[in-house]
Backbone as CSV, one residue per row, in Angstrom:
resi,resn,N_x,N_y,N_z,CA_x,CA_y,CA_z,C_x,C_y,C_z
1,MET,66.024,-88.812,13.984,66.641,-87.892,12.618,64.610,-88.136,12.165
2,ARG,64.000,-88.019,12.059,63.123,-87.607,11.730,62.908,-86.969,12.600
3,ASN,61.973,-86.658,14.358,61.704,-86.077,14.772,62.173,-85.171,14.940
4,LEU,63.303,-84.905,14.167,64.063,-83.232,14.418,63.740,-82.498,12.548
5,MET,63.395,-83.501,11.508,62.828,-83.226,10.091,61.877,-83.140,10.085
6,VAL,60.550,-82.950,11.128,59.702,-83.019,11.574,58.535,-81.815,12.613
7,LEU,60.706,-81.616,13.317,60.169,-80.211,14.071,60.833,-79.412,13.237
8,GLY,61.539,-79.877,11.832,61.818,-78.758,11.294,60.397,-78.146,9.944
9,VAL,59.788,-79.463,10.324,59.317,-79.237,8.818,57.937,-77.339,9.723
10,GLU,57.677,-78.278,10.768,57.297,-76.903,11.725,57.041,-75.756,12.336
11,LEU,58.529,-75.426,12.381,59.772,-73.751,11.768,59.062,-73.589,10.436
12,ALA,59.092,-74.629,9.548,58.913,-73.561,8.380,57.522,-73.400,7.917
13,CYS,56.911,-74.306,8.800,55.397,-73.424,9.213,54.276,-72.285,9.276
14,SER,55.378,-72.503,10.814,55.094,-70.959,10.891,55.802,-69.905,10.659
15,ILE,56.787,-69.941,10.082,57.254,-68.866,9.069,55.747,-68.677,7.515
16,ILE,56.316,-69.348,6.518,55.634,-68.998,5.743,53.641,-69.193,5.878
17,ILE,53.338,-70.197,6.803,51.976,-70.023,7.019,51.612,-68.596,6.956
18,PRO,50.526,-67.510,5.949,50.398,-65.726,7.034,49.375,-66.516,8.149
19,PRO,49.156,-65.191,8.382,48.369,-64.948,9.812,47.686,-65.160,9.109
20,ILE,46.412,-65.076,8.055,44.409,-65.232,7.348,44.100,-65.645,8.283
21,SER,43.881,-65.589,9.718,43.319,-65.167,10.572,44.042,-66.202,12.092
22,ASN,42.497,-65.329,12.445,42.928,-65.330,14.110,42.613,-66.344,14.413
23,ASN,41.870,-67.366,14.444,41.099,-68.456,14.869,42.963,-69.248,15.322
24,HIS,43.087,-69.651,16.152,44.446,-70.390,16.080,43.699,-71.705,15.793
25,GLN,42.708,-72.713,16.079,42.463,-73.511,15.141,42.428,-74.129,13.423
26,ASP,41.867,-72.761,13.066,42.692,-72.723,11.900,43.742,-72.298,11.365
27,ILE,44.606,-72.085,12.260,46.963,-71.722,11.670,47.118,-73.350,12.342
28,THR,46.184,-73.834,13.532,46.118,-75.257,13.247,46.184,-76.161,12.772
29,LEU,45.334,-76.485,12.062,44.806,-77.564,11.152,45.945,-77.284,9.453
30,MET,46.044,-75.712,8.487,46.291,-75.426,8.485,48.364,-76.070,8.612
31,LYS,49.300,-75.926,9.335,50.347,-76.886,10.103,50.063,-77.764,9.888
32,ARG,48.890,-78.578,9.867,48.862,-80.155,9.595,48.849,-80.230,8.792
33,LEU,48.322,-79.560,8.220,48.269,-79.554,6.520,48.564,-79.781,5.746
34,LEU,49.733,-78.804,6.003,51.689,-78.311,5.296,52.275,-79.724,5.271
35,LEU,51.818,-80.187,7.324,53.067,-80.308,7.568,53.096,-82.609,7.007
36,ILE,51.361,-82.358,7.292,51.838,-83.406,5.997,51.826,-83.871,4.114
37,ILE,52.080,-83.209,4.008,51.916,-82.677,2.026,53.766,-82.460,2.224
38,ILE,54.086,-82.019,3.584,55.458,-82.001,3.105,56.538,-83.314,3.148
39,MET,55.848,-84.259,4.038,56.007,-85.137,4.833,55.965,-86.355,3.971
40,ILE,55.557,-86.387,3.470,54.516,-87.629,2.691,55.725,-87.826,1.343
41,PRO,55.967,-87.874,1.099,57.433,-87.904,-0.307,58.355,-88.553,0.676
42,VAL,58.866,-87.580,2.513,60.106,-87.496,2.489,59.814,-88.940,3.204
43,MET,58.561,-89.996,3.943,58.211,-90.727,4.269,58.610,-92.247,3.478
44,LEU,57.665,-91.686,2.082,57.904,-92.457,1.378,59.359,-92.741,0.501
45,SER,60.286,-92.064,0.163,62.328,-91.935,-0.042,61.940,-93.064,0.858
46,SER,62.325,-92.648,2.050,62.522,-93.880,3.289,62.517,-94.885,3.038
47,THR,60.977,-95.142,2.453,60.360,-96.770,2.521,61.230,-97.389,1.287
48,ALA,61.298,-96.335,0.402,62.225,-96.785,-0.998,63.747,-97.791,-0.338
49,GLN,63.862,-96.389,0.244,65.520,-96.759,0.730,65.786,-97.481,1.673
50,GLU,64.973,-98.080,1.876,64.867,-99.178,3.309,66.693,-100.702,1.973
51,LYS,66.739,-101.578,3.429,67.576,-103.074,2.683,66.763,-103.626,3.347
52,LEU,65.332,-104.343,2.470,64.872,-105.245,2.055,65.178,-106.479,2.009
53,ILE,65.089,-107.235,2.086,65.412,-109.110,1.241,64.732,-109.899,1.663
54,ALA,63.952,-110.776,1.221,62.488,-112.129,1.814,63.619,-113.677,1.353
55,LEU,63.323,-113.624,2.447,63.523,-115.955,2.448,62.025,-116.804,1.713
56,SER,62.888,-117.209,1.537,61.704,-117.784,0.319,61.825,-120.038,0.236
57,PHE,60.640,-120.871,0.716,61.334,-121.648,0.764,60.262,-122.981,0.158
58,ASP,60.432,-123.682,-0.583,59.977,-124.707,-1.492,59.217,-125.373,-1.081
59,ASP,58.446,-126.094,-1.204,58.429,-128.361,-0.493,57.545,-128.035,0.112
60,GLY,57.016,-128.214,1.289,56.634,-128.215,2.420,54.713,-128.650,2.032
61,PRO,54.357,-128.725,2.999,55.184,-128.453,3.793,54.953,-129.801,5.582
62,ASN,55.550,-129.828,5.444,56.129,-131.729,6.266,56.610,-131.294,8.155
63,LEU,56.196,-132.298,9.297,56.618,-132.381,10.049,57.862,-131.891,10.697
64,THR,59.262,-131.853,9.876,60.339,-131.919,10.312,60.842,-130.794,10.034
65,THR,61.482,-130.569,8.884,61.781,-129.107,8.179,61.376,-127.958,8.218
66,THR,60.701,-127.839,7.920,59.759,-126.737,8.440,59.201,-126.322,9.353
67,VAL,58.099,-127.345,10.209,58.283,-127.085,11.648,60.010,-126.078,12.413
68,LYS,61.464,-127.113,11.764,62.534,-126.636,12.871,62.880,-124.564,12.338
69,MET,62.531,-124.815,10.779,62.861,-123.581,10.132,61.545,-122.650,10.669
70,LEU,60.150,-122.739,11.100,59.671,-122.226,11.680,60.045,-121.208,12.952
71,ASP,60.623,-122.869,13.673,61.753,-122.388,14.990,61.957,-120.818,15.099
72,VAL,63.744,-121.247,13.653,64.572,-119.960,13.170,63.935,-119.880,13.256
73,LEU,62.782,-119.290,12.016,62.361,-117.907,11.913,61.730,-117.138,13.338
74,LYS,60.952,-117.747,13.995,60.376,-117.370,15.786,61.886,-116.065,16.337
75,LYS,62.687,-117.524,16.816,63.591,-117.091,17.570,64.366,-115.369,16.723
76,HIS,64.020,-115.994,15.604,64.515,-113.946,14.948,63.694,-112.964,14.528
77,GLY,62.885,-113.477,14.710,61.611,-112.491,14.644,60.849,-112.017,13.128
78,VAL,61.195,-112.955,12.387,61.444,-112.878,10.696,60.328,-113.550,10.607
79,LYS,59.832,-113.143,9.487,59.045,-112.907,8.131,58.657,-114.251,6.858
80,ALA,58.744,-114.592,6.386,58.941,-115.978,5.137,57.962,-115.746,4.751
81,SER,58.351,-116.208,3.090,56.890,-117.137,2.671,57.822,-117.965,2.207
82,PHE,56.532,-118.633,2.533,56.173,-120.280,2.719,55.203,-121.954,0.388
83,PHE,56.601,-121.665,-0.872,55.530,-121.721,-1.420,55.645,-123.547,-1.046
84,CYS,54.181,-124.161,-1.575,53.887,-124.992,-1.112,53.279,-125.646,-2.177
85,ILE,54.113,-127.204,-1.569,53.140,-128.482,-3.518,52.151,-128.968,-2.074
86,GLY,50.879,-128.743,-3.653,49.627,-129.724,-3.087,49.626,-130.615,-2.716
87,LYS,50.300,-131.783,-3.051,50.414,-132.741,-2.629,51.309,-133.231,-1.481
88,ASN,51.811,-132.409,-0.202,51.816,-132.142,0.371,51.332,-132.046,1.939
89,ILE,50.521,-131.397,0.626,49.528,-130.660,2.517,48.160,-132.212,2.772
90,THR,48.761,-132.856,3.744,47.711,-133.744,3.908,47.521,-133.272,5.237
91,PRO,46.214,-134.024,5.862,45.856,-133.989,7.686,46.656,-133.814,8.476
92,GLU,47.819,-134.127,8.402,49.219,-134.639,9.420,49.661,-132.971,9.247
93,THR,50.656,-132.502,7.842,51.621,-131.532,7.461,50.472,-130.363,7.590
94,VAL,49.223,-130.324,7.688,48.184,-128.935,7.286,49.005,-127.347,8.401
95,GLN,49.336,-128.115,10.079,49.224,-128.345,10.629,50.730,-126.500,10.569
96,SER,51.721,-127.415,9.759,52.651,-126.760,9.772,52.566,-125.122,9.114
97,MET,51.458,-125.252,7.937,51.692,-124.728,7.286,50.594,-124.129,8.263
98,ILE,49.558,-124.345,8.791,49.085,-122.965,9.454,49.211,-122.695,10.009
99,ARG,50.718,-123.085,11.180,51.317,-122.515,12.352,52.112,-120.880,11.190
100,ALA,52.748,-121.316,10.459,52.932,-121.045,8.993,51.987,-119.557,9.233
101,HIS,50.856,-119.608,8.872,50.471,-118.967,8.808,49.666,-117.767,9.615
102,ARG,49.701,-118.932,11.058,48.863,-117.627,12.197,50.160,-116.644,12.643
103,GLU,51.262,-117.995,12.727,53.154,-116.595,12.607,52.995,-115.723,11.539
104,GLY,52.612,-115.169,9.980,52.992,-114.276,9.895,53.095,-114.535,8.515
105,HIS,53.946,-115.627,8.257,54.100,-115.471,7.255,53.505,-115.515,5.166
106,ASP,53.445,-115.888,4.404,53.045,-116.306,3.528,52.856,-117.321,3.219
107,ILE,51.908,-118.102,2.558,51.533,-119.155,2.258,51.289,-119.118,0.829
108,GLU,52.153,-119.869,-0.145,51.825,-119.241,-1.968,52.138,-121.102,-1.673
109,ASN,52.319,-120.820,-3.904,51.382,-122.026,-4.322,53.007,-122.438,-5.340
110,HIS,53.207,-123.855,-4.677,54.043,-124.224,-5.881,53.983,-125.815,-6.637
111,SER,52.450,-125.505,-6.949,52.013,-126.395,-7.636,51.583,-128.080,-7.239
112,LEU,51.068,-128.455,-7.100,50.711,-129.666,-6.923,50.904,-131.144,-6.581
113,THR,52.284,-131.248,-8.163,52.490,-132.501,-7.698,54.329,-132.425,-8.168
114,HIS,54.486,-131.085,-8.639,55.554,-130.868,-8.224,55.886,-131.262,-10.330
115,CYS,55.425,-131.342,-10.866,56.231,-131.786,-12.441,56.990,-131.232,-13.804
116,ALA,57.122,-131.335,-14.301,57.521,-130.208,-14.963,55.621,-129.082,-15.591
117,ILE,55.500,-128.733,-15.420,54.160,-128.055,-16.030,54.960,-127.666,-17.544
118,PRO,55.391,-127.182,-18.518,55.801,-126.376,-18.879,55.273,-128.235,-20.267
119,SER,55.508,-129.172,-19.423,54.880,-129.636,-20.584,53.134,-130.515,-20.476
120,LEU,52.309,-129.689,-19.859,51.039,-129.921,-19.785,50.545,-129.195,-20.671
121,THR,48.895,-128.897,-20.257,48.057,-129.032,-21.290,48.364,-127.683,-20.686
122,PRO,47.572,-126.601,-21.054,46.524,-125.629,-20.609,45.704,-125.758,-20.228
123,ASP,45.113,-127.380,-19.451,43.765,-127.505,-18.465,44.551,-127.822,-17.556
124,SER,45.680,-129.102,-17.607,46.201,-129.808,-16.295,47.165,-128.311,-16.198
125,MET,47.450,-127.071,-16.992,48.466,-125.873,-16.435,47.150,-126.049,-14.875
126,THR,46.776,-125.469,-14.953,45.148,-125.361,-14.504,44.375,-126.043,-13.834
127,THR,44.465,-126.671,-13.361,44.137,-128.064,-12.650,45.462,-128.012,-11.567
128,GLU,46.704,-127.757,-12.312,47.958,-128.161,-10.733,48.239,-126.799,-9.725
129,ILE,47.922,-125.770,-10.460,47.703,-124.118,-9.542,46.496,-123.751,-9.037
130,GLN,44.886,-124.336,-9.651,43.650,-123.831,-8.833,43.172,-124.936,-7.971
131,THR,44.049,-126.670,-8.270,43.590,-127.552,-6.935,44.763,-127.192,-5.927
132,THR,46.208,-126.274,-5.872,46.914,-126.150,-5.009,46.353,-125.245,-3.892
133,SER,46.133,-124.025,-5.173,45.447,-122.998,-4.127,43.686,-122.379,-3.485
134,ASP,43.485,-124.110,-4.240,41.968,-124.393,-3.266,42.477,-124.530,-1.610
135,LEU,43.755,-125.914,-1.683,43.838,-126.608,-0.650,44.377,-125.271,0.213
136,ILE,45.412,-124.101,-0.942,45.584,-123.397,1.563,44.683,-121.989,1.233
137,GLU,44.092,-122.428,0.273,43.097,-121.690,1.120,41.804,-121.622,1.378
138,HIS,41.377,-123.285,1.407,40.917,-124.115,2.756,41.163,-124.016,3.923
139,TYR,42.414,-124.020,3.871,42.730,-124.527,6.339,42.832,-122.978,6.372
140,VAL,44.080,-122.338,4.908,44.372,-120.210,5.982,43.669,-119.595,5.731
141,GLY,42.213,-119.137,4.398,41.464,-118.738,4.776,42.311,-117.551,2.986
142,GLN,43.391,-117.454,2.753,43.965,-116.481,2.121,44.187,-117.651,0.680
143,ARG,44.595,-117.108,0.175,44.224,-117.268,-1.598,45.730,-117.336,-2.014
144,PRO,46.632,-117.673,-2.790,48.114,-117.514,-2.641,47.896,-115.900,-3.573
145,GLN,48.906,-115.098,-4.024,49.412,-114.619,-4.266,50.691,-115.290,-5.997
146,LEU,51.562,-115.921,-5.586,52.499,-115.553,-5.998,52.997,-117.782,-5.893
147,PHE,52.972,-117.453,-7.495,53.888,-119.129,-8.084,55.613,-119.160,-7.813
148,ARG,55.158,-119.897,-7.764,57.466,-120.386,-8.357,57.694,-121.806,-8.690
149,PRO,57.298,-121.801,-10.180,57.248,-123.185,-11.036,58.660,-124.037,-10.336
150,PRO,58.122,-125.286,-10.402,58.716,-126.552,-10.176,59.918,-125.889,-11.055
151,TYR,61.359,-126.498,-10.788,62.457,-126.353,-11.635,62.661,-126.257,-12.648
152,ILE,61.904,-124.388,-12.121,61.657,-122.959,-12.634,61.732,-123.390,-13.560
153,ALA,61.078,-124.396,-14.903,60.740,-124.268,-16.034,59.225,-123.571,-16.332
154,VAL,59.918,-122.741,-17.143,58.594,-121.538,-17.502,58.312,-122.495,-19.205
155,SER,57.420,-122.087,-19.553,56.739,-121.597,-21.253,55.675,-120.406,-20.451
156,LYS,55.755,-119.663,-21.952,54.878,-118.982,-23.093,53.449,-119.109,-22.393
157,GLU,53.189,-120.290,-22.750,51.304,-120.567,-21.999,51.651,-120.664,-20.968
158,MET,52.178,-121.012,-20.232,52.072,-121.285,-18.599,52.016,-119.146,-17.767
159,PHE,52.808,-118.537,-18.209,51.477,-117.287,-17.445,50.421,-116.763,-18.816
160,GLU,50.514,-117.066,-19.654,48.562,-117.101,-19.575,48.189,-117.250,-19.609
161,ALA,48.263,-119.526,-18.768,47.354,-119.968,-18.067,47.068,-119.508,-16.462
162,ILE,48.188,-118.970,-16.170,47.721,-119.393,-14.346,48.371,-118.292,-13.987
163,PRO,46.993,-118.068,-13.624,47.431,-115.584,-12.963,48.282,-115.279,-11.688
164,LEU,49.788,-115.674,-11.506,49.530,-116.028,-10.435,51.011,-114.648,-10.583
165,THR,51.330,-114.475,-9.878,52.539,-112.869,-10.227,53.843,-114.546,-10.044
166,PHE,55.012,-115.624,-10.676,55.940,-116.013,-11.131,57.135,-115.283,-10.647
167,ILE,57.196,-116.387,-9.630,58.985,-116.027,-8.196,60.050,-116.973,-7.831
168,CYS,61.421,-116.141,-9.397,62.531,-117.896,-8.950,63.342,-116.890,-7.614
169,GLY,64.349,-116.646,-7.864,65.245,-116.003,-6.995,66.219,-116.583,-6.122
170,GLU,66.501,-116.096,-5.567,68.616,-116.234,-6.114,68.833,-117.424,-4.802
171,GLY,69.528,-118.998,-5.618,69.671,-120.050,-4.796,71.143,-119.785,-4.060
172,CYS,71.041,-121.790,-3.246,72.528,-121.560,-3.171,72.904,-123.033,-2.749
173,GLU,72.130,-123.760,-4.235,72.026,-125.231,-4.276,71.941,-125.833,-2.883
174,ASP,71.153,-125.713,-2.594,70.367,-125.859,-1.246,69.383,-127.122,-1.778
175,TRP,69.401,-127.599,-2.439,68.727,-129.016,-2.495,69.771,-129.943,-3.620
176,VAL,71.247,-129.692,-2.818,72.739,-130.603,-3.325,72.981,-131.267,-1.446
177,ALA,72.881,-132.769,-2.015,73.065,-132.683,0.235,74.001,-132.325,0.351
178,GLU,74.842,-131.885,-1.009,76.460,-132.462,-0.558,76.996,-131.079,-0.080
179,VAL,76.435,-130.456,0.137,77.072,-128.581,0.593,76.201,-128.743,1.660
180,SER,77.754,-127.651,2.285,77.214,-127.366,3.380,77.007,-126.716,3.349
181,ALA,76.756,-126.340,5.367,75.439,-125.433,5.492,76.603,-124.135,6.231
182,ASP,77.627,-124.593,5.665,78.824,-123.151,5.473,78.984,-122.829,4.236
183,LYS,79.202,-123.264,3.548,78.883,-122.580,1.562,77.335,-121.779,1.695
184,ARG,76.333,-122.526,2.234,74.976,-122.501,1.223,75.399,-120.643,2.374
185,TYR,75.638,-120.799,3.892,75.462,-119.577,4.915,76.403,-118.817,3.092
186,GLU,78.060,-119.509,2.782,78.890,-117.337,2.747,77.932,-117.338,0.735
187,THR,77.510,-118.017,-0.248,77.053,-117.715,-0.837,75.305,-117.104,-0.415
188,MET,74.259,-117.241,0.130,73.883,-116.858,0.566,73.939,-115.722,1.076
189,LEU,75.376,-114.831,2.279,75.748,-113.622,2.166,76.877,-112.737,1.798
190,GLN,76.652,-113.881,0.492,77.423,-113.353,-1.225,76.808,-112.565,-1.979
191,HIS,75.396,-113.006,-1.544,74.205,-112.632,-2.714,73.779,-111.468,-2.687
192,ALA,73.827,-111.247,-0.808,71.954,-110.978,-0.609,72.997,-108.775,-0.700
193,ARG,71.797,-109.055,-1.665,71.020,-107.487,-2.310,69.966,-106.733,-1.599
194,ASP,69.714,-105.757,-1.228,68.325,-105.554,-1.331,66.661,-104.897,-2.290
195,GLY,66.647,-105.780,-2.599,65.257,-106.158,-2.818,65.000,-108.087,-3.299
196,LEU,66.346,-108.863,-3.122,66.349,-110.180,-3.439,65.587,-111.132,-2.722
197,ILE,65.182,-111.803,-3.580,63.904,-113.691,-2.477,65.043,-114.290,-2.970
198,PHE,65.198,-114.624,-1.649,65.939,-115.631,-1.897,65.866,-116.884,-2.322
199,LEU,65.559,-117.685,-2.538,65.103,-119.292,-2.991,65.695,-120.671,-2.487
200,LEU,65.076,-120.887,-1.384,65.779,-122.516,-0.632,64.181,-123.504,0.194
201,HIS,64.519,-124.608,0.338,63.558,-125.412,0.459,63.865,-126.202,2.039
202,ASP,62.648,-125.472,2.433,62.117,-126.814,3.645,62.154,-128.283,3.188
203,PHE,62.390,-128.856,2.743,61.930,-129.715,2.409,62.504,-130.874,2.891
204,GLU,61.492,-132.549,3.836,62.041,-133.233,4.632,63.743,-133.351,4.790
205,GLY,64.935,-133.100,6.240,65.684,-133.379,5.517,66.820,-132.958,5.518
206,ASN,65.958,-131.307,5.620,67.327,-131.100,5.261,68.003,-129.826,5.850
207,ASP,68.755,-130.309,7.000,68.689,-129.362,7.831,69.691,-128.431,7.685
208,ASN,70.207,-128.879,6.666,71.308,-127.618,6.785,71.374,-126.589,5.992
209,THR,70.058,-126.466,5.407,69.991,-124.698,4.722,68.790,-124.637,6.686
210,VAL,68.284,-124.995,7.633,67.432,-124.395,8.574,69.687,-123.958,9.035
211,GLU,70.088,-123.855,9.062,72.043,-124.198,10.292,71.775,-122.916,9.261
212,ALA,71.873,-122.912,8.152,72.156,-121.377,7.369,71.906,-120.512,7.488
213,VAL,70.146,-120.775,7.559,69.028,-119.910,8.110,69.596,-118.646,9.317
214,ASP,69.349,-119.497,9.817,69.567,-119.898,11.609,70.883,-118.741,11.577
215,ARG,72.351,-118.756,11.072,72.397,-118.124,10.276,72.989,-116.797,10.521
216,ILE,72.948,-116.140,9.044,72.576,-115.882,7.527,71.570,-114.442,8.178
217,ILE,70.748,-114.921,9.370,69.812,-114.087,9.550,70.556,-112.509,10.381
218,PRO,71.214,-113.321,11.627,71.760,-111.738,12.422,73.242,-111.297,11.684
219,VAL,73.493,-111.615,11.204,74.944,-110.831,10.365,73.797,-110.362,9.530
220,LEU,72.685,-110.341,8.064,72.021,-109.372,7.483,71.714,-108.346,7.909
221,LYS,70.966,-108.879,9.712,70.490,-107.892,10.064,71.541,-107.131,10.839
222,LYS,72.425,-106.938,11.497,73.946,-106.100,11.879,74.153,-105.484,9.729
223,ASN,73.623,-105.468,9.253,74.306,-105.484,8.144,73.374,-104.775,7.467
224,GLY,72.136,-104.735,8.077,71.179,-103.027,7.941,70.021,-103.690,6.847
225,PHE,70.154,-105.104,6.311,68.557,-105.678,5.807,67.533,-105.831,7.011
226,THR,65.991,-105.244,6.082,65.918,-106.113,7.166,64.969,-107.568,6.246
227,PHE,63.706,-108.547,6.885,63.325,-109.255,6.382,62.048,-109.255,6.485
228,VAL,60.877,-109.786,5.434,59.585,-109.217,4.431,59.587,-110.471,4.024
229,THR,58.481,-110.678,3.998,57.431,-111.526,3.647,57.629,-111.026,1.543
230,VAL,57.676,-112.558,0.619,58.194,-111.267,-1.047,56.703,-110.600,-0.793
231,ARG,55.978,-111.055,-0.803,54.381,-110.238,-1.270,54.821,-108.340,-0.609
232,GLU,55.558,-108.462,0.636,55.340,-106.703,1.691,56.886,-106.966,0.867
233,LEU,57.510,-107.753,-0.226,58.463,-106.804,-0.727,58.405,-106.383,-1.367
234,PHE,57.415,-106.473,-2.401,56.994,-105.928,-3.280,56.376,-104.807,-3.295
235,ARG,55.297,-104.552,-1.750,54.563,-103.870,-1.447,55.316,-102.803,-0.893
236,ARG,57.023,-102.715,-0.180,57.633,-101.544,0.288,58.045,-101.311,-0.777
237,LYS,58.307,-101.347,-1.315,59.372,-101.144,-2.904,58.641,-100.411,-3.343
238,GLY,57.415,-101.094,-3.895,56.201,-99.705,-4.283,56.557,-100.211,-6.014
239,VAL,56.296,-102.006,-5.715,56.232,-102.430,-7.128,55.424,-103.036,-7.700
240,GLN,54.804,-102.413,-8.544,53.753,-103.375,-8.997,53.977,-105.177,-9.456
241,PRO,53.780,-106.026,-8.938,54.035,-107.335,-10.147,53.330,-107.274,-11.446
242,GLN,54.701,-107.428,-12.508,53.707,-107.782,-14.175,54.068,-108.885,-14.196
243,LYS,52.415,-109.026,-15.352,52.620,-110.502,-16.422,53.665,-110.340,-16.601
244,GLY,54.340,-111.944,-16.939,55.388,-112.364,-17.995,56.670,-112.045,-16.979
245,ILE,56.534,-111.552,-16.408,58.101,-111.273,-15.271,58.719,-112.259,-14.776
246,LEU,59.580,-112.885,-14.846,59.766,-114.412,-13.424,60.908,-114.249,-13.052
247,TYR,61.038,-112.984,-11.221,61.162,-111.517,-10.609,62.685,-112.981,-9.503
248,SER,63.464,-112.379,-9.371,63.953,-112.868,-8.876,64.699,-111.678,-7.499
249,ASP,64.418,-110.761,-8.070,64.332,-109.136,-7.135,63.773,-108.673,-7.464
250,VAL,62.822,-107.856,-6.432,61.952,-107.244,-6.967,61.759,-105.766,-8.421
251,PHE,62.768,-105.844,-8.760,63.372,-104.787,-9.316,63.165,-104.765,-10.729
252,GLN,63.438,-106.987,-11.170,63.574,-106.488,-12.463,62.366,-106.604,-13.325
253,ALA,63.420,-105.710,-14.888,61.874,-104.656,-15.856,61.718,-105.453,-17.249
254,THR,62.366,-106.476,-16.523,62.904,-107.645,-18.658,61.494,-108.968,-17.786
255,PRO,61.078,-108.385,-19.327,60.359,-110.200,-20.029,61.268,-111.536,-19.718
256,TRP,60.393,-112.200,-19.474,61.024,-113.536,-19.549,60.727,-114.229,-20.382
257,GLU,61.464,-114.688,-21.294,62.056,-114.626,-22.452,62.805,-115.983,-22.929
258,LYS,62.537,-117.655,-23.471,62.798,-119.267,-23.653,63.698,-118.303,-23.881
């Protein structure tokens, strides 16, 4: 389809560009410039119409579930976002986080101790986030850009103290052991939509989510979805994250209210 569009534009160029020069190079350059001008909005429109969706995982890193999830993502050629807890980054588990980064996944911030951040003083809030971001940057060379509040507990003071984009997401109760892999899969399939961020967990022993993700990826791909990281989801949808919004999908525009 795109090749046909290009041919059509080139034909239009040959008709509407006046023969103001007999120099073949000048005419060719003019055609190329006009082609670029015409194709830019077409390409931007095509990107905006893509069905994009993001997988994100909380509570790692570890040497069990995180590794299994990375294996599933690698199997399907999918990139995701891992929201890591600072206290879980140890000399042993850090290898899983480094692997995730090397394989193209984004490493984001899920606090240092997974406490209820609104109960902290502003200085303690800063310590929770800053320490975790410092750890992540030390090991993977990039600072997180996104923050998922533990328990999705949020306050106005947090938005003022934490200089990261706040992410929530659409969950499937995958932190509840009794929720089966089938139920998690069905919930994800039901909720899937363009621009959505899935909120999932890769804590130790959460094998039902590993199974559900392994099953949902090929189905959503078949339904026309492309999996990207949360950062990439914002970028490819042309959305500039705004302070004061707790995002479950990138199209949200309403600020958080208590």
